KOLTOR-203061 format. One record per atom (N, C-alpha, C): residue in three letters; x, y, z. Coordinates in steps of 0.001 Angstrom, whole numbers, padded with zeros to 6 digits, always signed. Each point is the difference from the previous one (the first is absolute). Layout:
N
AlaXYZ ...
***
This chain:
304
Met+000835-001185+000000 Met-000835+001185+000000 Met+000880+001249+000000 Glu-000596+001116-000375 Glu+000706+001267+000050 Glu-000174+000589+001389 Phe+001111+000311+000667 Phe-000069+000404+001397 Phe-000108+001504+000209 Gln+000308+000798-000988 Gln-000071+001445+000179 Gln-001417+000418+000378 Gly-000098+000798+001068 Gly-001292+000474+000448 Gly-000744-000944+000913 Lys+000500-001223+000145 Lys-000631-000972+000875 Lys+000455+000232+001446 Val-000700-000646+000935 Val+000251+000193+001423 Val+000644-001250+000587 Ala+001101+000192+000708 Ala+000702-001116+000641 Ala+000018+000190+001512 Phe-000202-001087+000711 Phe+000092-000026+001459 Phe+001224-000845+000341 Val+000977+000594+000682 Val+001271-000658+000283 Val+000203-000045+001507 Thr+000329-001161+000548 Thr+000268-000105+001437 Thr+001504+000072+000267 Gly+000335+000382+001231 Gly+001410+000169+000343 Gly+000671+000939-000964 Ala-000676+001126-000289 Ala+000306+000775-001204 Ala+000860+001224+000215 Val+000475+000252+001216 Val+000740+001257+000208 Val+001499-000216+000218 Thr+000455-001241-000050 Thr+001437-000293+000031 Thr+000267-001214-000877 Gly+001268-000225-000301 Gly+000444-001241-000623 Gly-000675-000338-001310 Ile-000262-001275-000187 Ile-000557-000488-001256 Ile-001371+000600-000262 Gly-000808+000129+001048 Gly-001326+000577-000185 Gly+000067+001403-000559 Leu+000924+000811+000515 Leu+000168+001352-000515 Leu+000545-000025-001420 Gly+000946-000900-000271 Gly+000531-000108-001353 Gly-001087-000330-001012 Ile-000902-000905+000365 Ile-001115-000345-000893 Ile-000935+001199-000145 Ala-000315+000654+001124 Ala-000890+001164-000046 Ala+000585+001093-000891 Gln+001302+000227+000082 Gln+000639+001017-000828 Gln-000112-000346-001481 Ala+000245-001273-000327 Ala-000098-000422-001398 Ala-001432+000143-000518 Leu-000970-000376+000818 Leu-001401+000110-000419 Leu-000410+001467-000139 Gly+000456+000838+000936 Gly-000324+001418-000086 Gly+000564+000649-001244 Leu+001237-000321-000329 Leu+000631+000562-001201 Leu-000657-000524-001273 Ala-000686-001147+000106 Ala-000729-000545-001155 Ala-001396+000606-000124 Gly-000329+000954+000875 Gly-001280+000698-000115 Gly-001125-000587+000811 Met+000324-000856+000964 Met-001051-000587+000826 Met-000305+000882+001199 Lys-001237-000082+000477 Lys-000412+000639+001246 Lys+000240-000998+001120 Leu+000444+000475+001158 Leu+000512-000910+001018 Leu-000659+000178+001352 Ala-000400-001122+000586 Ala-000346-000073+001417 Ala+001113-000795+000661 Leu+000726+000617+000913 Leu+001190-000612+000580 Leu-000219-000270+001483 Ala+000090-001260+000367 Ala-000187-000408+001391 Ala+001328+000103+000739 Tyr-000067+000435+001261 Tyr+001217+000234+000767 Tyr-000283-000209+001475 Arg+001101-000025+000803 Arg-000124-000047+001456 Arg+000842+001080+000679 Asn+001108+000412-000618 Asn+000934+000941+000613 Asn-000212+001406-000564 Glu-000305+000958+000881 Glu-000318+001356-000440 Glu+001183+000691-000674 Ala+001208-000167+000557 Ala+001173+000653-000578 Ala+000266-000514-001411 His-000119-001304-000185 His+000199-000573-001331 His-001075+000484-000974 Lys-001215+000160+000507 Lys-001073+000518-000853 Lys+000340+001397-000500 Glu+000493+000850+000886 Glu+000330+001364-000392 Glu+001122+000030-001031 Gln+000978-000877+000163 Gln+001103-000075-000966 Gln-000511-000451-001371 Ala-000910-000985+000000 Ala-000569-000475-001264 Ala-000818+001104-000660 Ala-000799+000705+000783 Ala-000815+001084-000549 Ala+000879+001072-000640 Ala+001132+000293+000635 Ala+000909+001006-000537 Ala+000560-000423-001348 Trp+000284-001292-000177 Trp+000538-000472-001280 Trp-001016+000221-001114 Phe-001254-000349+000233 Phe-001017+000171-001037 Phe-000192+001476-000325 Ala+000104+000848+001006 Ala-000137+001437-000227 Ala+001137+000530-000857 Thr+001226-000442+000271 Thr+001151+000477-000774 Thr-000058-000462-001451 Gln-000699-001117-000252 Gln-000135-000507-001366 Gln-001153+000662-000751 Gly-000751+000831+000703 Gly-001141+000646-000636 Gly-001148-000943-000269 Leu-000063-001093+000739 Leu-001054-000998-000197 Leu-001192+000290+000914 Glu-001140-000531-000375 Glu-001183+000128+000851 Glu+000292-000596+001370 Ala-000402+000710+001038 Ala+000256-000487+001358 Ala-000748-001297+000249 Pro+000678-001022+000511 Pro-000695-001241+000339 Pro-000967+000213+001168 Leu-000959-000899+000118 Leu-000814-000089+001204 Leu+000726-000945+000946 Phe+000354+000459+001186 Phe+000673-000849+000978 Phe-001019-000528+000999 Val+000007-001310+000195 Val-000937-000637+000924 Val+000790-000845+000992 Lys-000270+000188+001270 Lys+000705-000767+001021 Lys-000581-001405+000044 Leu+000868-001011+000026 Leu-000492-001368-000099 Leu+000984-001000+000580 Asp-000497-000817+000918 Asp+000673-001218+000436 Asp-000601-001116-000836 Val+000776-000588-000895 Val-000566-000948-000963 Val-000562-001258+000657 Ala+000365-000253+001247 Ala-000542-001157+000705 Ala-001359+000277+000625 Asp-000462+001245-000072 Asp-001257+000409+000621 Asp-001085+000115-001071 Arg-000957-000920+000003 Arg-001005-000038-001057 Arg-000948+001188+000048 Asp-000314+000475+001193 Asp-000872+001170+000101 Asp+000671+001231-000590 Gln+001295+000147+000233 Gln+000726+001131-000585 Gln+000015-000069-001523 Trp+000051-001206-000541 Trp-000031-000154-001455 Trp-001284+000586-000581 Val-001116-000283+000634 Val-001278+000500-000506 Val-000022+001526+000043 Val+000469+000564+001101 Val+000045+001464+000129 Val+000899+000603-001083 Ala+001168-000602-000212 Ala+000940+000523-000992 Ala-000562-000107-001411 Ala-000621-001131-000313 Ala-000576-000185-001337 Ala-001149+000974-000239 Asp-000839+000189+001014 Asp-001098+000960-000128 Asp+000546+001408-000252 Ala+001068+000359+000711 Ala+000590+001327-000174 Ala+000538+000179-001415 Ala+000657-001038-000521 Ala+000557+000090-001353 Ala-001110+000121-001041 Glu-001069-000774+000176 Glu-001108+000087-000957 Glu-000720+001346+000099 Ala-000154+000498+001222 Ala-000649+001304+000158 Ala+000823+001105-000661 His+001320-000125+000046 His+000888+001028-000542 His+000113-000098-001521 Phe+000155-001231-000518 Phe+000284-000179-001432 Phe-001188-000545-000797 Gly-000978-000565+000674 Gly-001141-000577-000705 Gly+000092-001488-000188 Lys+001197-000486-000290 Lys+000190-001439-000197 Lys+001480-000343+000128 Ile+000278-001285+000145 Ile+001363-000507+000120 Ile+000210-001043-001100 His+001131+000083-000692 His+000301-000934-001081 His+001137-000965+000334 Val+000958+000457+000784 Val+001216-000778+000251 Val+000219-000124+001504 Leu+000300-001193+000430 Leu+000392-000250+001397 Leu+001411-000550+000003 Val+000889+000628+000758 Val+001347-000513+000195 Val+000159-000349+001470 Asn+000002-001291+000298 Asn+000215-000487+001363 Asn+001500-000111+000240 Asn+000561+000980+000668 Asn+001449+000038+000176 Asn+000443-000101+001455 Ala-000800+000498+000939 Ala+000434+000086+001398 Ala+000386-001369+000544 Gly+001087-000040+000767 Gly+000434-001261+000581 Gly+001057+000237+001063 Val+000308-001067+000721 Val+001061+000046+001005 Val+001035-001070-000330 Ser+001245+000342+000229 Ser+001110-000928-000228 Ser+000614-000337+001357 Val-000368-001140+000526 Val+000480-000427+001311 Val+000611-001386-000138 Phe+001165-000179+000606 Phe+000734-001239-000211 Phe+000330-000671+001330 Gly+000201-001305-000064 Gly+000339-000798+001169 Gly-000233-001460-000325 Pro+000594-000919+000776 Pro-000142-001435-000269 Pro-001462-000436+000131 Thr-000533-000639-001028 Thr-001408-000379-000011 Thr-000344-000947+001140 Asp+000947-000847+000388 Asp-000289-000968+001064 Asp-000142+000670+001361 Glu+000391+001256+000127 Glu-000132+000724+001264 Glu-001179+000972+000001 Ala-000702+000096-001117 Ala-001063+000988-000140 Ala-001195-000331+000884 Ser-000638+001040+000527 Ser-001199-000141+000822 Ser-001243+000219-000858 Tyr-001165-000248+000593 Tyr-001241+000322-000693 Tyr-000057+001490-000342 Ala+000488+000838+000909 Ala-000028+001439-000236 Ala+000846+000373-001211 Asp+001139-000665-000180 Asp+000839+000259-001171 Asp-000765-000320-001289 Phe-000631-001176-000013 Phe-000776-000391-001185 Phe-001171+000947-000218 Asp-000731+000308+001066 Asp-001196+000827-000147 Asp+000335+001391-000527 Trp+001087+000586+000498 Trp+000361+001344-000451 Trp+000462+000004-001453 Ile+000995-000813-000313 Ile+000600+000054-001335 Ile-000983-000470-001075 Met-000693-001108+000261 Met-000983-000473-000976 Met-001178+000964-000093 Gly-000383+000598+001125 Gly-001128+000914+000008 Gly+000232+001240-000834 Val+001232+000490-000019 Val+000321+001184-000805 Val+000308-000399-001440 Asn+000929-000911-000197 Asn+000501-000289-001341 Asn-001008-000731-000878 Phe-000680-000990+000568 Phe-001026-000721-000757 Phe-001383+000591+000274 Gly-000317+000190+001297 Gly-001307+000530+000353 Gly-000251+001383-000570 Gly+001047+000836-000087 Gly-000175+001324-000588 Gly-000441-000068-001443 Cys+000561-000948-000755 Cys-000421-000188-001393 Cys-001431-000514-000071 Val-000330-000942+000872 Val-001367-000522+000041 Val-000985+001130+000271 Asn+000306+000813+001003 Asn-000904+001091+000360 Asn-000166+000992-001142 Gly+001097+000288-000689 Gly-000079+000907-001135 Gly-000868-000553-001108 Gln+000186-001270-000303 Gln-000774-000615-001080 Gln-001487-000059+000346 Val-000315-000471+001206 Val-001405-000145+000382 Val-000701+001355+000020 Thr+000725+001032+000395 Thr-000580+001343+000057 Thr-000133+000622-001379 Met+001028-000139-000825 Met+000072+000788-001228 Met-000556-000692-001245 Ile+000129-001310-000093 Ile-000409-000664-001241 Ile-001476+000244-000326 Pro-000930-000121+000964 Pro-001402+000289-000355 Pro-000202+001423-000511 Arg+000776+000944+000516 Arg-000123+001390-000439 Arg+000530+000175-001421 Ile+001081-000712-000329 Ile+000547+000088-001357 Ile-000943-000688-000992 Lys-000563-001129+000388 Lys-000961-000687-000872 Lys-001218+000875-000262 Arg-000418+000739+001026 Arg-001270+000726-000067 Arg-000026+001032-001114 His+001128+000706-000230 His-000056+001045-001027 His+000189-000553-001408 Gly+000468-001235-000132 Gly+000028-000661-001299 Gly+001017+000532-000981 Glu+000938+000808+000452 Glu+000998+000583-000899 Glu+001307-000787-000016 Gly+000038-001139+000691 Gly+001236-000766+000091 Gly+000937+000613+001025 Gly+001161-000595+000125 Gly+000964+000495+000973 Gly+001177-000931+000124 His+000698+000111+001108 His+001186-000828+000196 His+000276-000143+001491 Ile+000405-001197+000394 Ile+000441-000296+001357 Ile+001480-000366-000063 Val+000819+000649+000836 Val+001402-000382+000154 Val+000217-000411+001447 Asn+000366-001242+000206 Asn+000393-000457+001330 Asn+001523-000069+000042 Val+000579+000807+000871 Val+001453+000033+000132 Val+000410-001106+000966 Ala+000780-000930-000487 Ala+000520-001073+000850 Ala+001493+000263+000215 Ser+000838-000865-000509 Ser+001448+000086+000199 Ser+000589-001181-000743 Met+001301+000033-000256 Met+000640-001205-000512 Met-000077-001126+001022 Ala-000354+000340+001247 Ala-000261-001035+001006 Ala-001230-000828-000346 Ala-000780+000420-000985 Ala-001097-000825-000493 Ala+000516-001197-000795 Phe+001287+000008-000317 Phe+000642-001110-000701 Phe+001156-000591+000800 Ile+000697+000840+000752 Ile+001266-000388+000620 Ile-000161-000035+001516 Ser+000344-001115+000614 Ser-000100-000133+001452 Ser+001382+000120+000642 Gly+000004+000157+001334 Gly+001262+000099+000720 Gly-000211-000265+001476 Pro+001072-000200+000760 Pro-000121-000424+001397 Pro-000485+001076+000959 Gln-000003+001266-000399 Gln-000395+001075+000915 Gln-001335+000639-000383 Ala-000672-000536-001002 Ala-001167+000714-000533 Ala-001213-000896-000168 Gly-000204-000928+000931 Gly-001065-000980-000178 Gly-001393+000591-000108 Ile-000380+000868+000949 Ile-001353+000551-000028 Ile-000127+001012-001138 Tyr+000991+000823-000175 Tyr-000008+000961-001103 Tyr-000156-000733-001333 Thr+000774-001065-000180 Thr-000078-000775-001230 Thr-001369-000633-000159 Ala-000548-000561+001091 Ala-001336-000596-000061 Ala-001029+001033-000438 Ser+000115+001219+000515 Ser-000962+001041-000372 Ser+000107+000346-001480 Lys+001214+000019-000526 Lys+000189+000373-001400 Lys-000389-001143-000942 Phe+000259-001256+000417 Phe-000499-001132-000775 Phe-001523+000055-000070 Ala-000653+000346+001124 Ala-001458+000074+000042 Ala-000515+001086-000932 Val+000650+001161+000001 Val-000394+001077-000904 Val+000167-000434-001443 Arg+001069-000697-000277 Arg+000233-000484-001370 Arg-001118-000927-000452 Gly-000345-000991+000823 Gly-001033-000952-000391 Gly-001346+000669-000191 Met-000365+000865+000927 Met-001283+000699-000103 Met-000057+000861-001252 Thr+001088+000698-000294 Thr+000022+000918-001137 Thr-000087-000751-001320 Glu+000714-001100-000115 Glu-000035-000769-001242 Glu-001405-000521-000282 Cys-000713-000417+001041 Cys-001374-000476-000179 Cys-000954+001154-000294 Leu+000200+001118+000676 Leu-000878+001158-000184 Leu+000042+000498-001436 Arg+001144-000130-000645 Arg+000117+000459-001395 Arg-001023-000706-000888 Tyr-000198-001300+000221 Tyr-001008-000730-000766 Tyr-001404+000514+000307 Asn-000279+000277+001265 Asn-001340+000403+000410 Asn-000410+001358-000545 Leu+000953+000922-000125 Leu-000350+001369-000368 Leu+000123+000294-001493 Ala+000585-000918-000751 Ala+000134+000233-001450 Ala-001345+000263-000675 Pro-001084-000696+000360 Pro-001280+000282-000670 Pro-000527+001410+000226 Tyr+000499+000681+001018 Tyr-000474+001344+000315 Tyr+000917+001102-000548 Gly+000998-000405-000767 Gly+000935+000987-000526 Gly+000892+000596+001064 Ile+000230-000764+001064 Ile+000866+000448+001094 Ile+001272-000833-000038 Gly+001111+000629-000288 Gly+001272-000701-000013 Gly+000502-000233+001412 Val+000832-001006+000158 Val+000575-000327+001305 Val+001476-000317-000189 Ser+000842+000633+000803 Ser+001442-000227-000080 Ser+000569-000308+001373 Leu+000884-000972+000042 Leu+000830-000263+001171 Leu+001340+000679-000252 Met+000368+000936+000858 Met+001272+000698-000163 Met+000959-000467+001094 Cys+001141-000538-000421 Cys+000963-000573+000942 Cys+001332+000732-000126 Pro+000218+001008+000834 Pro+001271+000719-000055 Pro+001093-000737+000760 Gly+001232+000271-000360 Gly+001147-000452+000766 Gly+000456+001117+000925 Leu+001296+000014+000286 Leu+000550+000974+000937 Leu-000238+001425-000502 Thr-000677+000801+000836 Thr-000373+001366-000360 Thr+000411+000945+001127 Arg+000380+001195-000360 Arg+000467+000983+000975 Arg-001184+000575+000784 Thr-000351-000693+001094 Thr-001129+000397+000844 Thr+000404-000116+001466 Asn-000931+000377+000868 Asn+000221-000151+001437 Asn-000740-001216+000558 Ala-000271-000989-000857 Ala-000758-001174+000430 Ala+000703-000774+001116 Trp+001302+000174+000118 Trp+000770-000744+000998 Trp-000401+000339+001428 Asp-000659+001139+000220 Asp-000290+000409+001376 Asp-001385-000423+000489 Ser-000667-000902-000732 Ser-001355-000422+000376 Ser-000074-000535+001423 Ala+001034-000751+000419 Ala-000035-000619+001325 Ala-000024+001032+001116 Leu+000423+001226-000300 Leu-000010+001068+000997 Leu-001369+000657+000122 Lys-000936-000374-000864 Lys-001330+000611-000018 Lys-001083-001017+000360 Arg+000380-001034+000711 Arg-000924-001095+000302 Arg-001141+000500+000896 Pro-001255-000238-000384 Pro-001131+000429+000832 Pro-000025-000730+001342 Ala-000484+000682+001011 Ala-000006-000556+001354 Ala-000819-001281+000090 Glu-001081-000102-000779 Glu-000853-001187+000099 Glu+000666-001259-000540 Phe+001140+000167-000675 Phe+000748-001155-000510 Phe+001374-000089+000665 Ser+000105+000477+001204 Ser+001300+000101+000669 Ser+000554-001340+000472 Asp-000827-001022+000089 Asp+000443-001294+000529 Asp+000744-000787-001081 Ser+001198+000454-000329 Ser+000773-000587-001095 Ser+000864-001160+000478 Gly+000206-000955-000896 Gly+000934-001081+000278 Gly+001415+000342-000429 Phe+000152+001095-000720 Phe+001308+000434-000462 Phe+000718+000790+001097 Ala+001300+000095-000118 Ala+000768+000828+000920 Ala-000441+001454-000152 Pro+000074+000799+001069 Pro-000376+001413-000096 Pro+000762+000706-001118 Ala-000692+000917-000671 Ala+000624+000725-001104 Ala+001206+000793+000486 Asp+001113-000149-000690 Asp+001234+000700+000325 Asp+000216+001076-001066 Arg-000142+001271+000380 Arg+000078+001082-000977 Arg+001331+000006-000746 Ala+001095-000199+000712 Ala+001314+000020-000659 Ala+000095-001116-001037 Glu-000508-001181+000353 Glu+000036-001125-000946 Glu-000881+000298-001208 Leu-001174+000579+000238 Leu-000892+000325-001098 Leu+000589+001092-000888 Glu+000656+000968+000594 Glu+000612+001056-000803 Glu+001114-000551-000881 Gln+000743-000956+000525 Gln+001026-000644-000823 Gln-000655-000767-001150 Phe-001090-000715+000295 Phe-000760-000708-001022 Phe-000517+000993-001043 Gly-000396+001174+000467 Gly-000539+001009-000895 Gly+001001+000545-000992 Thr+001309-000132+000291 Thr+000993+000483-000958 Thr-000094-000758-001324 Gly-000486-001241+000064 Gly-000200-000739-001239 Gly-001073+000632-000875 Phe-001035+000547+000637 Phe-001072+000646-000752 Phe+000505+001244-000724 Asp+001043+000636+000546 Asp+000552+001191-000639 Asp+000547-000306-001392 Leu+000301-001264-000257 Leu+000541-000400-001301 Leu-001102-000379-000987 Gly-001247+000093+000451 Gly-001109-000461-000820 Gly-000381+000941-001130 Met-000928-000469-000811 Met-000522+000772-001130 Met-000776+001201+000523 Asp+000044+001092-000744 Asp-000783+001177+000368 Asp-001496-000333-000097 Pro-000795+000361+001008 Pro-001426-000340-000021 Pro-000746+000551-001215 Phe+000424+001145-000506 Phe-000672+000550-001180 Phe+000219-000895-001218 Glu+001176-000595-000109 Glu+000241-000932-001103 Glu-000914-001205+000126 Val-000178-000486+001225 Val-000948-001097+000226 Val-001401+000441-000423 Gly-000362+001244+000348 Gly-001306+000515-000379 Gly-000188+000081-001506 Glu+001023+000452-000708 Glu-000089+000085-001463 Glu-000162-001389-000619 Lys+000721-000985+000527 Lys-000114-001365-000523 Lys-001369-000591+000322 Thr-000541+000374+001142 Thr-001341-000454+000356 Thr-001031+000562-000971 Leu+000080+001291-000292 Leu-000920+000623-000946 Leu+000117-000636-001381 Ala+001223-000276-000444 Ala+000188-000636-001306 Ala-000663-001372-000023 Gly+000123-000754+001098 Gly-000646-001305+000078 Gly-001512+000104+000004 Met-000528+001022+000668 Met-001452+000228-000010 Met-000482+000303-001412 Arg+000721+000853-000685 Arg-000408+000370-001363 Arg-000014-001214-000925 Ala+000923-000933+000221 Ala+000058-001223-000798 Ala-000915-001090+000563 Asn-000696+000305+001092 Asn-000867-000955+000692 Asn+000734-001310+000284 Lys+001198+000127+000554 Lys+000772-001178+000360 Lys-000510-000600+001308 Gly-000147-001313+000017 Gly-000399-000656+001233 Gly+001111+000025+001035 Leu+001233-000021-000446 Leu+001166+000019+000881 Leu+000926+001122-000429 Ile+000316+000874+000945 Ile+000935+001089-000260 Ile+001218-000215+000882 Leu+001138-000270-000635 Leu+001273-000129+000707 Leu+000847+001219-000349 Thr+000605+000591+001014 Thr+000704+001269-000200 Thr+001516-000110+000058 His+000507-001085+000580 His+001437-000109+000256 His+000599-001162-000813 Pro+000867+000291-000960 Pro+000533-001068-000862 Pro+000972-000952+000684 Glu+000490+000340+001186 Glu+001036-000817+000642 Glu-000501-001325+000548 His-001305-000280-000102 His-000532-001220+000588 His-000141-001151-001002 Gly+000604+000156-001187 Gly-000070-001079-000986 Gly+000568-001308+000519 Glu+001096+000078+000740 Glu+000615-001223+000539 Glu-000944-000717+000961 Asp-000707+000764+000826 Asp-000935-000602+000940 Asp-001167-000665-000724 Ile-000577+000700-000971 Ile-001142-000535-000731 Ile+000396-001266-000755 Arg+001185+000011-000588 Arg+000471-001175-000724 Arg+000177-001189+000940 Glu+000550+000246+001182 Glu+000191-001090+000967 Glu-001343-000561+000471 Ile-000972+000882+000227 Ile-001328-000460+000401 Ile-000611-000876-001087 Tyr+000117+000433-001244 Tyr-000547-000770-001126 Tyr+000668-001358-000106 Glu+001324-000013+000044 Glu+000715-001260-000161 Glu-000272-000955+001160 Thr-000083+000526+001227 Thr-000292-000846+001153 Thr-001408-000573-000088 Thr-000936+000808-000469 Thr-001384-000444-000125 Thr-000129-001082-001061 Met+000625+000216-001145 Met-000070-001005-001065 Met+000660-001300+000433 Ala+001098+000108+000743 Ala+000689-001204+000460 Ala-000832-000788+001009 Ala-000913+000677+000681 Ala-000834-000669+001001 Ala-001168-000762-000617 Leu-000305+000267-001271 Leu-001104-000704-000645 Leu+000380-001461-000242 Pro-000806-000940+000464 Pro+000317-001420-000236 Pro-000341-000403-001429 Glu+000645-001056-000450 Glu-000338-000567-001301 Glu-001030-001104+000200 Gly-000759-000291-001046 Gly-000979-001077+000101 Gly-001191+000253-000906 Asp-000760-001057-000239 Asp-001199+000105-000822 Asp-001123+000653+000808 Val-000821+000795-000689 Val-001116+000687+000644 Val-001297-000501-000613 Pro-000957-000405+000814 Pro-001290-000469-000535 Pro-000695+001091-000809 Glu-000718-000409-001019 Glu-000656+000952-000890 Glu-000974+000903+000750 Gly-000667-000545+001023 Gly-000953+000812+000759 Gly+000651+001199+000649 Arg+001167-000216+000593 Arg+000712+001119+000629 Arg+000484+001004-001045 Leu+000470-000504-001128 Leu+000430+000894-001073 Leu-001163+000857-000491 His-001172-000615-000081 His-001193+000718-000457 His-000336+001157+000942 Ile+000044-000264+001302 Ile-000315+001043+000984 Ile+000990+001160-000098 Glu+001274-000321-000171 Glu+001005+001065-000096 Glu-000154+000795-001293 Arg-000417-000665-001086 Arg-000261+000725-001250 Arg-001161+000973+000183 Leu-001042-000453+000685 Leu-001142+000873+000257 Leu+000420+001215+000829 Arg+000837-000227+001004 Arg+000462+001109+000844 Arg+000762+001025-000825 Arg+000899-000471-000861 Arg+000783+000928-000819 Arg-000894+000771-000970 Glu-000950-000698-000591 Glu-000918+000663-000927 Glu-000847+001039+000724 Ala-000449-000328+001205 Ala-000804+000940+000780 Ala+000822+001238+000360 Asn+001253-000202+000357 Asn+000856+001140+000326 Asn+000212+000902-001210 Arg+000217-000604-001143 Arg+000192+000811-001205 Arg-001279+000768-000335 Ala-001147-000656+000154 Ala-001270+000667-000283 Ala-000245+001135+000983 Ala+000331-000233+001278 Ala-000178+001050+001014 Ala+000883+001190-000300 Ala+001243-000246-000383 Ala+000919+001094-000325 Ala-000500+000814-001189 Ala-000772-000652-000870 Ala-000549+000680-001172 Ala-001309+000720+000309 Gly-000499-000144+001246 Gly-001195+000735+000400 Gly-001220-000818+000290 Ala+000101-001326-000036 Ala-001159-000848+000293 Ala-000163-000197+001500 Lys-001233-000155+000464 Lys-000271-000348+001377 Lys-000014-001529+000117 Ile+000789-000513+000922 Ile+000174-001441+000153 Ile-000686-000481+001274 Gly-000743-001089-000128 Gly-000646-000626+001143 Gly+000578-001374+000266 Leu-000416-000618+001095 Leu+000495-001339+000331 Leu-000347-001005-001088 Gly-001116+000207-000687 Gly-000392-000928-001056 Gly+000965-000041-001160 Asp+000834+001039-000131 Asp+000977+000038-001104 Asp+001253-000820+000323 Leu+000092-000523+001214 Leu+001233-000667+000436 Leu-000109-001509+000056 Thr-001140-000542-000356 Thr-000162-001466-000012 Thr-000757-000442-001246 
***
């Protein structure tokens, strides 16, 4: 779809990747509702749009894990702009620690923001985008952790795998409505995401991880300083939206990882004869997926 003049709602939008995406969308002529939590960061973001001579965004305060706040924010955006065409679910927390030591509070917080925030955005916004019938686009920002696991990122990785699976399926569901869906998986980006553990809400304080050590986190954060500029990530995201790509990858350095995942997966497939009945079911599934991607509505009856 043509995005100029359309309205985008972006979460986590006043710093980092969210701001980079918002800047790219604004420069492409979109009207913006930007969700935020930090007042100082909001003012800095507002100043950037003013210096560019762009229309001032509507800023809405939002905790993406709070469903009631989502309704208030969506109502405000619709009241201001009339309708919403694009949803970018970007807000998230980056918290690390050994998965075997994690508490329920660790899981509830990280999954509630990273996966639950996307769920809340979709449930709130998709009916509104369908209602005006002009089409639109959903971008769920995950991470290369949606493909790559590691010993310090179990819950974070689980949340990003969940976002990946949900987004890939949602693309089939929304194609009949002219609503594109993209999973955007950035790699290392120059953001302040490393300090998430220092902002842990009190209701999730019962952590199984060691207490956050600011000096250790600041050292970890030096790696983020080497990352891609968030605006470049935003430009690549916009290009992927324009091409209606189901998967948007922004960092070329992960080819080795993707190749290893592919080769390991193929090597795990056993050899052997497959009964015709099972082959038939898998053919039906593939055909249904292709039809859904082309805009057909698929029911359970199409799978057997």
